C-alpha positions, 0 to 999 in steps of 0.5 A, spaced: 500 500 500 505 504 501 508 503 494 501 505 491 501 511 495 508 513 493 507 512 486 500 515 485 500 521 489 506 525 487 504 532 488 504 535 481 501 542 479 496 541 473 496 546 467 490 548 464 487 551 457 489 558 460 496 555 460 502 560 462 509 558 461 512 562 467 506 560 472 508 553 470 515 554 471 514 557 477 510 552 480 515 546 479 521 550 481 517 552 488 516 544 488 524 543 488 524 541 481 530 544 476 532 542 469 533 535 468 540 536 466 541 539 473 537 534 477 541 528 473 548 531 475 546 532 482 543 525 483 549 521 480 553 525 485 548 523 491 548 516 489 555 515 487 552 511 481 550 513 474 543 513 472 541 512 465 535 516 462 531 513 456 533 516 449 527 515 446 521 519 449 513 518 447 510 521 441 507 527 445 508 534 444 511 536 451 512 544 453 517 543 459 521 537 462 523 538 469 527 533 474 528 533 482 532 529 486 528 527 492 532 525 498 530 521 504 534 519 510 536 512 508 539 514 501 537 507 498 530 510 499 531 517 495 528 517 488 530 521 481 523 524 478 523 526 471 516 530 469 514 531 462 509 537 461 504 539 456 498 544 456 494 538 459 498 537 465 503 531 466 501 526 462 508 522 463 513 521 468 519 517 470 521 515 477 528 512 478 529 508 485 535 504 487 535 497 487 536 497 494 530 501 496 525 499 501 520 500 495 520 494 491 516 495 485 516 487 484 511 488 489 506 490 484 507 484 480 500 480 482 496 485 478 501 486 472 501 484 465 508 482 463 513 484 457 520 482 456 525 487 454 531 486 449 536 484 455 531 478 457 529 482 463 521 483 465 517 489 465 510 490 468 505 494 466 499 496 470 493 499 467 489 504 471 489 501 478 482 502 482 480 509 483 487 512 480 488 515 473 495 513 472 498 507 469 504 504 471 510 501 467 516 498 471 522 494 470 530 494 473 536 496 469 543 498 471 542 497 478 536 502 478 528 500 478 524 505 473 517 506 474 514 510 468 507 513 470 502 514 464 496 518 465 490 514 462 488 520 457 494 518 453 494 511 454 492 510 447 498 513 444 503 511 450 502 503 449 505 498 453 509 496 447 512 503 446 514 503 453 518 497 452 521 500 446 523 506 451 525 502 456 530 498 451 533 505 449 536 506 456 543 503 455 
């Protein structure tokens, strides 16, 4: 239950039809977000282990890309969050956990549909958990647990098969 709460209730400001770049940026910066480059660099130093991001992204127009290192008392429970934003909000995001984290994404396996990545590892996909509008795609690569969050409004574009390709683009 802690996993679902952690993964699904991340506080993310929404952008609406009266979208304003300055207001969106200010809201994210106030929540501790920064450029992905800066947050990735900070995370690599913090964890003393390189985090690789996917080269491929979903075919959705994004207006903003933010990152944030979430430090926890136990370093293994800290995360790197990447948020891909467009005029309709945050349809796609990535959270990256150390493999040693107390949050073990494999606990979600009982509700997942499974896919095989090119390296032979498995990835799980959970479509619309009860009362939640976010689908989840998770896997382990390079000693990191990756969780992709996909808003159900774009799940017809960001399919599990596309998510496999995106996961495979992490080298």
